[in-house]
C-alpha positions in Angstrom: -46.8 -31.9 10.9 -49.0 -29.2 10.4 -51.3 -28.5 7.1 -51.6 -25.0 7.0 -53.0 -25.1 3.4 -54.1 -27.4 0.5 -54.0 -27.1 -3.2 -57.5 -27.1 -4.8 -58.8 -30.5 -6.0 -59.2 -29.0 -9.4 -55.2 -28.0 -10.1 -52.7 -30.2 -11.8 -50.3 -29.9 -9.9 -49.4 -31.8 -6.8 -46.4 -30.2 -4.8 -45.2 -30.1 -1.0 -43.8 -27.3 0.6 -42.0 -28.5 3.7 -41.2 -25.7 6.2 -38.2 -27.3 8.6 -37.8 -25.0 11.7 -37.4 -24.9 15.7 -40.0 -24.3 17.3 -39.0 -20.9 18.7 -42.0 -18.7 18.3 -45.1 -18.5 15.8 -44.5 -18.5 11.9 -47.4 -17.1 10.1 -46.2 -16.6 6.5 -46.3 -20.5 5.5 -50.3 -20.0 6.4 -51.3 -16.4 5.9 -49.0 -15.5 2.6 -47.6 -18.2 0.9 -51.2 -20.0 0.0 -51.6 -16.9 -2.2 -48.4 -16.9 -4.1 -48.3 -20.6 -4.3 -51.5 -21.9 -4.9 -51.0 -24.6 -6.4 -48.8 -26.1 -3.6 -49.8 -27.8 -0.5 -47.8 -26.3 2.2 -46.8 -28.4 5.6 -44.7 -26.8 8.4 -42.6 -29.5 10.8 -41.6 -28.1 14.1 -39.3 -29.6 16.5 -39.5 -28.6 20.7 -36.3 -27.0 21.4 -37.2 -25.3 24.7 -35.3 -27.1 26.8 -34.2 -24.5 29.5 -37.5 -24.6 31.4 -35.9 -26.1 34.4 -37.2 -29.1 35.7 -40.2 -29.4 33.2 -40.8 -32.0 31.1 -38.5 -31.8 28.0 -37.5 -33.4 24.5 -34.4 -35.1 24.8 -33.9 -36.0 21.1 -30.7 -34.5 19.3 -31.1 -32.9 15.8 -30.5 -36.7 14.4 -32.9 -38.3 16.1 -35.6 -35.5 15.1 -34.4 -36.5 11.1 -35.6 -39.7 12.1 -39.2 -38.5 13.2 -39.3 -35.8 9.9 -38.7 -38.9 7.5 -41.4 -40.9 9.4 -43.8 -38.2 9.0 -42.8 -37.5 5.6 -43.3 -41.5 4.8 -46.9 -41.0 6.5 -48.5 -37.8 5.5 -47.2 -37.5 1.7 -48.2 -39.3 -1.1 -45.4 -41.2 -3.3 -44.0 -39.4 -6.3 -45.0 -36.1 -5.2 -42.4 -33.3 -5.5 -41.1 -31.5 -2.5 -39.3 -28.6 -1.8 -37.8 -27.8 1.6 -37.4 -24.5 3.2 -35.2 -24.7 6.9 -33.8 -22.2 8.9 -30.6 -22.7 10.9 -30.6 -25.9 12.5 -33.0 -27.2 10.5 -31.1 -27.0 7.6 -28.9 -29.8 8.9 -32.1 -31.8 10.1 -33.2 -31.6 6.2 -29.7 -32.6 5.0 -30.2 -35.5 7.4 -33.2 -36.9 6.5 -32.1 -36.5 2.6 -29.1 -39.1 3.5 -31.1 -41.6 5.3 -33.7 -41.7 2.6 -31.1 -42.6 0.2 -29.7 -44.8 2.0 -33.1 -46.9 3.1 -33.8 -50.0 1.7 -37.7 -49.3 2.0 -39.0 -47.6 -1.6 -41.5 -45.2 -0.1 -38.7 -43.9 2.1 -36.5 -43.3 -0.7 -38.8 -42.3 -2.8 -38.2 -38.7 -0.4 -35.1 -37.9 -1.5 -35.7 -39.1 -5.2 -38.7 -36.7 -5.2 -36.8 -33.6 -3.8 -37.0 -30.7 -6.5 -35.6 -28.2 -4.5 -33.8 -27.1 -1.1 -34.2 -23.5 0.5 -31.3 -23.1 3.3 -32.1 -19.8 5.7 -28.7 -19.1 7.9 -27.8 -22.8 8.0 -24.1 -23.6 9.3 -22.9 -26.0 6.9 -19.4 -25.8 7.8 -16.6 -24.4 9.8 -15.2 -20.5 9.2 -11.9 -18.4 9.8 -13.7 -17.8 13.3 -15.3 -21.3 13.4 -13.1 -23.8 13.3 -15.4 -26.7 12.3 -19.1 -27.3 11.5 -19.0 -28.3 15.0 -18.5 -25.0 16.3 -20.4 -23.4 13.7 -23.6 -25.5 15.2 -23.0 -25.1 18.8 -23.2 -21.4 18.0 -26.1 -21.0 16.3 -27.7 -23.4 18.6 -26.6 -21.1 21.6 -28.0 -18.4 20.1 -31.5 -19.5 19.4 -31.6 -21.3 23.0 -29.9 -18.1 24.5 -27.6 -20.5 26.4 -23.4 -21.0 26.7 -22.1 -22.5 23.7 -20.4 -25.2 25.7 -23.8 -26.0 27.2 -24.7 -29.7 28.0 -27.8 -28.3 26.1 -26.4 -27.8 22.7 -23.9 -30.8 23.3 -27.0 -32.8 24.0 -28.4 -31.4 20.6 -25.5 -32.7 18.8 -22.9 -30.8 18.2 -20.3 -33.1 19.0 -21.9 -36.0 16.7 -19.7 -36.7 13.7 -22.7 -37.3 11.7 -22.5 -33.3 11.4 -19.6 -33.5 8.9 -21.0 -36.5 7.0 -24.3 -34.9 6.3 -22.2 -31.9 4.8 -20.3 -34.2 2.3 -23.4 -36.3 1.8 -25.9 -33.6 0.6 -23.0 -32.1 -2.1 -23.0 -35.6 -3.8 -27.1 -36.3 -3.4 -26.9 -32.7 -5.0 -25.0 -34.0 -7.8 -26.9 -37.3 -8.5 -30.6 -36.3 -7.7 -30.0 -32.9 -9.3 -32.5 -31.3 -7.5 -32.2 -27.1 -6.9 -30.3 -25.6 -3.9 -31.0 -21.9 -2.9 -29.1 -20.7 0.1 -30.4 -17.1 1.8 -27.4 -15.6 4.1 -28.2 -13.1 7.3 -26.3 -9.7 6.6 -27.1 -8.4 10.1 -25.4 -8.8 13.3 -27.3 -9.9 16.3 -27.1 -7.5 19.3 -28.2 -7.6 22.9 -27.6 -11.4 23.2 -25.3 -11.4 26.3 -23.2 -14.6 25.5 -20.2 -12.9 24.5 -21.4 -12.6 20.5 -22.3 -9.3 20.2 -22.4 -7.3 16.9 -21.3 -10.6 14.9 -23.1 -12.6 12.3 -24.4 -15.6 14.2 -23.6 -17.9 11.2 -20.9 -16.2 9.0 -21.1 -16.5 5.4 -18.5 -18.6 5.0 -19.9 -21.0 7.3 -23.8 -20.8 5.8 -22.0 -21.2 2.0 -21.8 -24.7 0.9 -18.9 -23.6 -0.7 -19.9 -25.5 -4.3 -19.7 -23.3 -7.8 -23.2 -24.2 -8.4 -24.5 -22.7 -5.6 -26.8 -19.6 -6.1 -26.6 -17.6 -2.8 -28.1 -14.0 -1.7 -28.0 -12.1 1.5 -31.4 -11.3 3.4 -31.3 -7.8 5.1 -32.3 -9.2 8.7 -30.1 -10.8 11.6 -30.1 -14.8 12.3 -33.8 -14.2 14.4 -35.6 -12.5 11.8 -34.2 -13.4 8.6 -37.4 -16.1 9.0 -40.0 -14.1 10.0 -41.6 -11.3 7.6 -44.1 -8.9 8.3 -46.6 -8.9 5.1 -46.2 -9.7 1.6 -44.3 -6.7 0.7 -41.3 -7.7 3.5 -38.5 -7.7 1.2 -37.4 -10.7 2.4 -40.6 -12.6 1.8 -40.6 -11.8 -1.9 -37.0 -13.0 -2.1 -37.9 -16.4 -0.4 -41.6 -16.9 -2.3 -39.7 -15.3 -5.8 -37.6 -18.5 -5.4 -40.6 -20.6 -4.2 -42.8 -19.7 -7.8 -39.7 -20.1 -9.4 -39.2 -24.0 -8.4 -42.9 -24.6 -8.7 -42.9 -23.5 -12.3 -40.1 -25.5 -13.3 -42.0 -28.4 -11.7 -45.3 -28.0 -13.8 -43.4 -27.5 -16.6 -41.8 -31.1 -16.2 -45.1 -32.5 -14.9 -46.8 -30.9 -18.5 -44.1 -32.3 -20.9 -44.2 -35.2 -19.2 -48.0 -35.7 -20.2 -47.7 -34.6 -23.4 -45.1 -37.4 -24.3 -47.3 -39.4 -22.6 -50.1 -38.5 -24.8 -47.9 -38.4 -27.9 -46.9 -42.3 -27.3 -50.3 -43.2 -26.7 -51.8 -41.6 -29.9 -48.3 -43.4 -31.7 -49.5 -46.6 -30.3 -52.9 -46.7 -31.4 -52.0 -45.3 -34.8 -49.8 -47.7 -35.4 -52.4 -50.7 -34.6 -54.2 -49.4 -36.7 -52.0 -48.9 -39.5 -50.6 -52.5 -39.2 -53.9 -54.2 -37.9 -52.3 -55.3 -34.6 -52.3 -54.8 -31.0 -48.6 -54.8 -30.3 -47.1 -51.9 -28.2 -45.2 -49.2 -29.7 -42.3 -50.5 -27.6 -42.3 -53.7 -28.4 -39.9 -56.0 -30.4 -37.5 -53.9 -32.2 -36.1 -54.9 -35.8 -32.6 -54.4 -37.4 -30.3 -51.7 -35.9 -32.8 -50.1 -33.3 -32.1 -52.9 -31.1 -28.4 -51.4 -31.2 -30.6 -48.4 -29.5 -32.6 -50.7 -27.2 -29.7 -52.3 -25.6 -28.1 -48.9 -24.9 -31.0 -47.4 -23.1 -31.6 -50.7 -21.4 -29.1 -52.1 -20.2 -28.0 -49.3 -17.9 -31.6 -49.5 -16.5 -31.2 -53.6 -15.9 -28.2 -52.3 -13.9 -30.0 -50.1 -11.7 -32.6 -52.8 -10.8 -30.3 -55.6 -9.9 -28.9 -52.7 -7.2 -32.8 -52.9 -5.8 -32.6 -56.6 -5.5 -28.8 -55.9 -4.2 -30.2 -53.7 -1.4 -33.6 -55.9 -0.7 -31.5 -59.1 -0.5 -29.2 -57.7 2.0 -31.7 -56.6 4.9 -33.4 -60.2 5.1 -31.6 -63.3 6.8 -33.6 -65.6 4.7 -32.5 -64.1 1.1 -29.0 -62.8 2.5 -27.7 -66.2 0.1 -28.6 -63.9 -3.1 -26.7 -61.4 -1.9 -23.7 -62.1 -3.7 -25.3 -63.7 -7.1 -26.8 -60.0 -7.8 -23.5 -58.6 -7.0 -21.7 -60.6 -9.2 -24.2 -60.1 -11.8 -24.3 -56.6 -11.6 -20.5 -56.7 -12.4 -20.9 -58.8 -15.0 -23.3 -56.8 -16.6 -21.8 -53.2 -16.1 -18.6 -55.2 -17.9 -20.9 -55.7 -20.9 -22.5 -52.5 -21.0 -18.5 -50.7 -20.7 -17.6 -52.9 -23.9 -21.0 -52.8 -26.1 -21.1 -49.1 -25.6 -17.0 -49.1 -26.9 -18.2 -51.1 -30.0 -20.7 -49.1 -30.4 -18.5 -45.6 -30.6 -15.7 -47.2 -32.5 -18.7 -47.7 -35.3 -19.8 -44.3 -35.2 -16.5 -42.4 -34.4 -16.1 -40.8 -37.6 -19.8 -39.6 -38.0 -20.5 -35.6 -37.0 -20.8 -35.1 -33.2 -24.6 -34.3 -33.6 -25.5 -37.6 -35.0 -23.1 -39.4 -32.6 -25.0 -37.6 -29.5 -28.1 -38.7 -31.0 -27.1 -42.5 -31.4 -25.3 -42.8 -28.3 -26.5 -40.5 -25.8 -30.2 -40.3 -26.8 -30.5 -43.6 -28.3 -32.2 -42.8 -31.7 -31.1 -43.0 -35.2 -30.1 -46.2 -35.5 -32.7 -47.2 -38.3 -31.6 -44.8 -40.8 -30.6 -45.9 -44.0 -27.6 -44.3 -44.1 -26.3 -45.6 -40.8 -27.2 -48.8 -41.8 -25.3 -48.8 -45.2 -22.0 -47.1 -43.4 -21.9 -50.5 -41.4 -22.3 -52.7 -43.9 -19.6 -50.8 -45.9 -17.5 -50.9 -42.4 -18.5 -54.6 -41.4 -18.8 -56.4 -44.7 -22.0 -57.8 -45.4 -21.0 -61.4 -43.6 -19.8 -59.7 -40.3 -22.8 -57.0 -40.5 -25.4 -60.0 -40.6 -23.6 -61.6 -37.6 -23.5 -58.4 -35.7 -27.5 -58.0 -36.2 -28.1 -61.4 -35.3 -25.7 -61.1 -31.7 -27.3 -57.8 -31.0 -31.1 -59.2 -31.0 -30.6 -62.2 -29.5 -28.6 -60.3 -26.5 -31.8 -57.8 -26.6 -33.9 -61.1 -26.1 -32.2 -62.1 -23.0 -32.0 -58.5 -21.4 -36.3 -59.0 -21.8 -35.7 -62.4 -20.2 -33.7 -60.7 -17.5 -36.5 -58.1 -17.1 -39.2 -60.9 -16.5 -37.0 -63.0 -14.3 -36.8 -59.8 -12.1 -40.6 -58.7 -12.5 -39.5 -55.3 -13.8 -41.9 -52.6 -15.1 -42.3 -51.9 -18.9 -39.9 -49.2 -18.6 -37.5 -51.3 -16.4 -38.1 -49.6 -13.3 -38.3 -51.9 -10.3 -41.7 -52.7 -8.6 -42.9 -50.5 -6.6 -43.4 -52.6 -3.7 -40.7 -53.5 -1.1 -38.5 -56.3 -3.0 -39.4 -59.7 -0.6 -38.9 -63.0 -1.1 -39.8 -64.8 -4.4 -39.3 -68.1 -6.5 -36.0 -67.3 -8.0 -33.7 -69.7 -10.2 -30.2 -68.2 -9.1 -28.6 -70.6 -11.6 -30.7 -69.4 -14.5 -30.5 -65.9 -13.6 -26.5 -66.2 -13.5 -26.6 -68.4 -16.8 -28.6 -65.5 -18.9 -26.0 -62.6 -17.7 -23.5 -65.1 -18.3 -24.4 -65.4 -21.9 -24.9 -61.8 -22.7 -21.5 -61.2 -21.3 -20.2 -63.9 -23.9 -22.1 -62.4 -26.5 -21.1 -58.8 -26.3 -17.6 -60.3 -26.4 -18.5 -61.7 -29.7 -19.8 -58.0 -30.7 -16.3 -56.9 -29.5 -14.6 -59.1 -31.6 -16.6 -58.5 -34.9 -15.9 -54.9 -34.4 -12.2 -54.7 -33.8 -11.5 -56.5 -37.3 -11.8 -53.4 -39.5 -11.9 -50.4 -36.6 -8.7 -51.3 -35.3 -6.6 -49.0 -37.3 -9.5 -45.9 -37.0 -9.6 -46.6 -33.1 -5.9 -46.0 -32.5 -5.9 -42.7 -34.4 -8.9 -41.9 -32.0 -7.2 -42.8 -29.0 -4.4 -40.9 -30.2 -5.9 -37.6 -30.5 -5.6 -36.6 -26.4 -2.2 -35.6 -25.6 0.3 -38.4 -24.2 1.3 -37.6 -20.9 1.8 -41.0 -19.8 5.1 -40.7 -21.8 6.7 -38.4 -19.3 5.7 -40.9 -16.4 7.4 -43.3 -18.4 10.5 -41.5 -18.3 10.2 -41.0 -14.6 9.7 -44.9 -13.9 13.0 -45.3 -15.6 14.6 -42.8 -13.4 13.0 -44.3 -9.9 13.9 -47.9 -11.0 17.7 -46.8 -11.8 17.9 -44.8 -8.3 16.7 -48.0 -6.7 19.7 -49.5 -8.2 22.2 -47.0 -7.6 21.0 -47.2 -3.8 21.7 -50.7 -3.9 24.8 -50.7 -5.2 26.6 -48.0 -2.5 25.5 -49.8 0.6 28.0 -52.4 0.8 26.3 -56.0 1.9 29.1 -56.4 4.9 27.8 -53.3 6.5 26.7 -54.1 10.3 26.8 -50.6 11.6 23.4 -49.2 10.0 20.3 -50.6 9.1 19.4 -49.0 5.6 16.6 -47.2 4.5 15.3 -45.1 1.6 11.9 -43.3 1.6 10.2 -42.1 -2.0 8.0 -39.0 -1.7 4.7 -39.6 -3.7 4.2 -36.0 -5.0 1.5 -34.3 -7.4 3.1 -32.5 -10.0 2.6 -28.7 -9.6 1.6 -26.6 -12.6 4.3 -24.6 -12.6 7.4 -26.8 -13.2 8.0 -27.2 -16.8 7.1 -31.1 -17.8 7.2 -31.6 -14.1 10.5 -32.5 -13.1 12.7 -35.4 -12.3 11.1 -36.5 -8.6 13.6 -36.1 -5.8 14.6 -39.0 -3.9 15.4 -38.6 -0.4 17.7 -41.2 0.7 17.3 -41.7 4.5 20.1 -43.4 7.1 19.0 -45.1 10.6 22.0 -45.7 12.6 20.7 -47.5 15.5 22.0 -50.7 14.8 19.7 -53.9 14.9 16.3 -52.2 14.1 13.5 -53.9 13.3 12.7 -52.6 9.6 9.1 -54.5 9.8 8.0 -53.6 13.4 9.9 -50.7 14.0 10.8 -47.6 12.1 13.5 -45.4 12.6 13.0 -41.8 13.7 16.1 -40.1 13.4 16.9 -39.5 9.3 19.7 -38.2 7.5 17.9 -36.8 4.5 20.0 -36.3 1.0 18.7 -34.9 -2.2 19.2 -37.6 -5.1 19.5 -35.4 -8.4 20.2 -36.8 -11.9 22.4 -35.8 -14.7 22.6 -37.0 -17.7 26.6 -37.8 -19.2 25.7 -37.6 -23.1 28.7 -37.0 -24.9 28.7 -34.0 -26.9 29.3 -35.8 -30.1 26.4 -37.6 -29.7 23.8 -37.4 -32.6 20.4 -35.7 -31.7 18.4 -39.2 -32.6 20.8 -40.8 -30.2 20.3 -38.2 -27.5 16.2 -38.2 -27.6 16.2 -42.0 -27.2 16.7 -41.2 -23.3 15.0 -39.5 -20.8 15.9 -35.4 -22.1 17.8 -33.8 -19.3 15.2 -30.1 -19.3 13.1 -32.7 -17.5 15.6 -32.1 -14.5 14.5 -29.4 -12.3 17.4 -27.4 -10.8 19.7 -27.9 -14.1 21.7 -24.7 -13.0 22.8 -26.4 -10.0 23.7 -29.7 -11.5 25.9 -27.7 -14.0 27.4 -25.7 -11.3 28.2 -29.0 -9.4 32.0 -29.6 -9.9 32.3 -33.0 -7.5 34.1 -35.7 -9.6 34.1 -38.1 -6.3 32.6 -41.3 -7.4 30.9 -43.0 -4.6 31.9 -46.4 -3.5 30.5 -46.9 0.1 28.0 -44.5 1.5 28.2 -45.7 4.6 32.1 -44.5 4.4 31.3 -41.2 2.8 28.7 -40.4 5.5 30.9 -40.7 8.8 33.8 -38.5 7.0 31.7 -35.6 6.4 28.1 -34.1 6.8 29.3 -30.4 6.2 29.8 -30.1 2.1 27.1 -29.6 -0.6 27.9 -32.7 -2.6 29.0 -36.2 -1.3 29.8 -37.2 -4.9 28.0 -39.2 -7.6 27.3 -42.7 -8.3 27.0 -44.0 -12.1 24.2 -45.9 -13.6 23.3 -46.5 -17.4 24.4 -43.3 -19.0 23.7 -40.8 -15.8 25.5 -39.6 -13.0 23.1 -39.2 -9.5 24.9 -36.8 -7.0 24.0 -37.1 -3.8 23.8 -33.7 -2.3 22.6 -31.6 0.9 22.7 -34.1 3.7 20.5 -33.1 6.8 19.6 -34.7 10.1 15.6 -34.5 10.4 13.2 -36.2 12.7 10.3 -37.7 11.1 7.7 -39.5 12.5 6.1 -42.2 9.8 2.8 -44.0 10.1 1.4 -46.3 8.1 -1.5 -45.0 6.0 -4.1 -47.6 7.0 -3.2 -46.8 10.9 -4.1 -43.5 9.9 -7.7 -44.5 8.4 -8.7 -46.2 11.7 -7.5 -43.8 14.0 -8.9 -40.4 12.5 -11.7 -39.0 10.1 -9.6 -37.3 6.6 -11.4 -34.7 5.3 -12.7 -34.2 1.6 -9.8 -32.3 0.7 -7.6 -35.0 2.4 -9.0 -37.7 0.5 -8.8 -36.1 -2.9 -4.9 -34.9 -2.1 -4.3 -38.6 -1.5 -6.4 -40.5 -4.1 -4.2 -38.4 -6.7 -1.1 -39.0 -5.3 -1.3 -42.8 -5.1 -2.6 -42.4 -9.0 0.6 -40.4 -9.8 2.6 -43.2 -7.5 1.2 -46.0 -9.5 2.8 -44.5 -12.9 6.0 -43.3 -11.1 6.4 -46.6 -9.4 4.8 -49.3 -11.2 7.1 -52.8 -12.1 9.7 -51.7 -10.1 11.3 -52.6 -6.5 10.1 -49.4 -5.1 6.6 -50.6 -4.6 5.0 -54.3 -4.6 2.7 -55.7 -7.3 -0.2 -56.2 -4.8 0.1 -53.4 -2.7 -1.8 -52.1 0.3 -2.4 -48.9 1.8 0.2 -50.8 5.1 3.3 -49.9 2.1 1.9 -46.2 2.2 3.4 -44.0 5.1 2.6 -41.1 6.1 4.9 -38.0 8.0 2.8 -37.1 10.7 4.9 -34.4 11.6 4.8 -32.7 8.3 0.9 -33.5 7.5 -1.6 -36.4 6.2 -0.9 -35.2 2.6 2.7 -36.1 2.4 2.8 -39.6 1.5 5.8 -42.3 0.8 7.1 -45.4 0.2 9.8 -46.7 2.4 12.4 -49.8 1.5 14.5 -51.1 4.0 17.6 -52.6 2.3 18.3 -55.7 3.4 20.8 -58.9 2.2 18.5 -61.5 3.7 16.4 -61.7 0.3 16.2 -60.0 -2.5 13.8 -57.1 -3.1 11.9 -57.9 -6.0 10.7 -61.2 -4.5 8.7 -59.8 -2.3 5.0 -59.9 -2.4 4.3 -61.1 -5.5 3.1 -64.5 -4.8 -0.3 -65.6 -7.1 -3.1 -66.1 -5.4 -6.8 -67.1 -6.6 -7.3 -63.0 -6.9 -5.4 -63.6 -10.5 -9.1 -65.7 -11.4 -10.6 -62.2 -11.2 -8.1 -59.6 -11.5 -6.9 -57.6 -14.6 -3.8 -55.7 -13.4 -3.2 -56.2 -9.5 -0.9 -52.8 -9.3 -4.5 -51.0 -10.5 -6.9 -53.4 -8.2 -4.8 -52.7 -5.3 -5.3 -48.6 -6.4 -8.9 -49.3 -6.4 -9.2 -50.6 -3.0 -7.2 -48.1 -1.7 -9.7 -45.5 -2.9 -12.5 -47.4 -1.4 -10.6 -47.9 1.3 -10.2 -43.8 1.4 -14.2 -43.3 0.8 -15.0 -45.5 3.5 -12.3 -44.7 5.9 -11.1 -48.0 7.0 -9.0 -50.7 5.8 -10.9 -53.7 3.7 -9.4 -55.9 6.6 -11.6 -53.5 9.4 -14.5 -54.3 7.1 -14.9 -58.2 7.8 -17.9 -58.4 10.1 -20.2 -60.5 8.2 -19.3 -64.3 6.9 -20.2 -63.5 3.1 -17.7 -60.7 3.4 -14.9 -62.7 4.3 -13.4 -62.6 0.7 -11.9 -59.7 -0.6 -13.4 -60.0 -3.7 -16.7 -60.2 -2.7 -15.7 -57.3 -0.6 -14.4 -55.0 -3.7 -17.4 -56.3 -5.5 -20.1 -54.8 -3.3 -18.2 -51.9 -2.0 -17.7 -50.9 -5.6 -21.7 -51.2 -6.7 -22.3 -48.8 -3.7 -19.6 -46.2 -4.5 -21.9 -44.5 -6.8 -24.2 -43.3 -5.0 -21.3 -42.5 -2.0 -19.2 -40.5 -4.1 -18.9 -37.8 -6.7 -19.7 -39.5 -10.6 -15.7 -38.9 -11.1 -14.3 -40.4 -8.3 -17.0 -43.0 -8.6 -15.9 -44.1 -12.1 -12.1 -44.0 -11.6 -12.5 -46.8 -9.0 -14.3 -48.8 -11.5 -11.6 -48.5 -13.5 -9.1 -49.5 -11.3 -11.3 -52.9 -10.6 -12.4 -53.3 -13.7 -10.1 -51.6 -16.4 -11.3 -51.8 -20.0 -8.3 -53.8 -22.4 -6.5 -51.9 -25.0 -6.9 -54.7 -27.1 -5.8 -57.8 -25.2 -3.5 -55.9 -22.8 -3.9 -55.3 -19.4 -0.6 -54.0 -18.6 0.8 -50.7 -17.5 3.8 -51.4 -20.2 1.6 -51.4 -23.1 1.3 -47.6 -24.2 -2.2 -47.5 -25.1 -3.4 -49.2 -21.7 -1.1 -46.8 -19.8 -2.5 -43.7 -21.8 -6.2 -45.4 -21.1 -5.6 -45.2 -17.4 -4.3 -41.8 -17.4 -7.4 -40.8 -18.9 -9.9 -42.7 -17.2 -8.5 -42.5 -13.9 -5.8 -39.7 -13.6 -7.6 -37.5 -15.4 -10.8 -37.1 -13.5 -9.0 -37.6 -10.1 -6.7 -34.6 -10.9 -10.1 -33.0 -12.0 -11.7 -33.4 -8.6 -8.6 -32.4 -7.1 -8.3 -29.3 -8.9 -11.7 -28.3 -8.1 -11.1 -28.2 -4.1 -11.2 -24.8 -3.3 -7.7 -23.2 -2.2 
């Protein structure tokens, strides 16, 4: 790494600008121009050898990802920890920077992890982030850019050696968006606007990296073009060059923002120092300002510091996992972190219940800024709401929790601000029994706070929860239909039929916005006529699909009140079709009906609980059904596919819970993909057999019940984890300590907040650790079902809606 310019020692700002480029020519502007415009920053450049076409001369054999390791090691060696960094990267250098940030985030070494934490901004110049209409995927975009820079064919072994076929390209693109959200650094994209001509490799008069490929395709992206081709967009003739003015202007803005933050931090520190001295002089004592608090200020302390404590435990989880001598502590830290997360969730809900009737600005000050809890009107309001006796008990318990949090701070050797130690964690004398006992006591005392705040707040809380629209009522109607349809299908297949093996499949669909109230799902009944098909090991491919459409049979003379007690007929999609259906044939034996004719529109109907279920439009189709688990192990799914599958599974839980269609402890192997239609086409498949009752399958109790609050939601959380990490849990049982499901799930749940977008990660957590509605963890409870919609389905729907169409 070359240091072209070091800041004047008298300046107060310490910022690194790292320019990352291939060594394809001399770059002068970081040395000759930038120090004059960014005099308060240190300018460094880092390049790597890309001339691998020198015949038999010795050449660098590393690919881009090996170069990323080298840059990471160089930054670790050359920079001061905590110094803000601004990366400027051209072309494939941008892929290298994204890989550096990904590796920094995953590192267990604090000095390496500090690189991504200290990143303030990234400027991309013509970096291929993804595929485009002309370039199938990011690998193709990579090959094209590399071939232009190296002046070789895009299929050359040289280009492949650089990493064009590496799966890490796609991983780097997806992880960068996550890191951008997590660390909140700035991103600026510059795109080329002129084609590159005169290059005789079949790419004439076209942009090397099309705008679609050089865009991150994110609504927060700040992108503009530079009036130059791919080669010249990072080469400037002087300070008046329009391209240089664009780039240097962005750098000056980033540096100004850094200086403002540092100034604010210094001012805050000075104010705290002054307040401490003033308080000590006034009180005649020498305790620090942030010492022991009294009264309701302890509430604000816990709201602020328990999350910091949870983050610190993650530091120890990462440290313990890297050392064989301390690996025994990893599960202890994971368990304690999950218990602390659950405690924090309960405590925060208690606080929100207590202050829910205050104006929004005051609630924000109390809950998000953790200030104002000691104001007399807050104390008076809580005394009135809880009563004198319960209020005093509440204060005593809160103070006790705060003492235990302070005790954990000392046991984990955290700094005054609850940050982890500067040095990499190493083995230390650790009383795991005492540590676990303190965490358990915190959880028990938070449960006591929960009980205290439930007494008076329950009616108001119910009103608070009812404020959003009740979307789960519609899904309760759908669930009733799917359950009845299962009974209908069972009744029309005779038990003594020896000619067919009978299957039915139901699609897990995402409701479309254009459908009024989301129409009742269309169930496809399918039949396999090959005798003796094993329904477990072998699935039929030749199906007869028929639409099952519901029609309510309520009499016109029935009162409106009675009619409203059943699912309304307006929820059914093709109402006109149902009204026009004149078939009065009642189906007694569907196999017989199918053998007679498949040419008529309606085969007849089957009655069930005041509804007629018409079997319409039978059609022969070929389907290739594959278990979702097998798909995950055999191919890499895209972000779009992952978001679509996740939302379809969540809607499927609402549609099918506690019905014979799906087991209570279901897995992704119970979900099937029709690969002939696309990976997003999901089905549940049922084999109707006479040998065993359907409801008895797969619901045997296990040791999981000691941990799992709701088996169906836990299964959904596991499925979402498997989608994130690209394989079933069974495929990840590599280490002995990961051989039980609970430990695996806890470990992955603690990691997912760093590997996924926040909404998705929170949805996973709510599936694994659902919050109770009162004392209920059942989807049959209206309040719990509505909470599931708000905390799991709605966030997944928002992630899905943000996908580019």
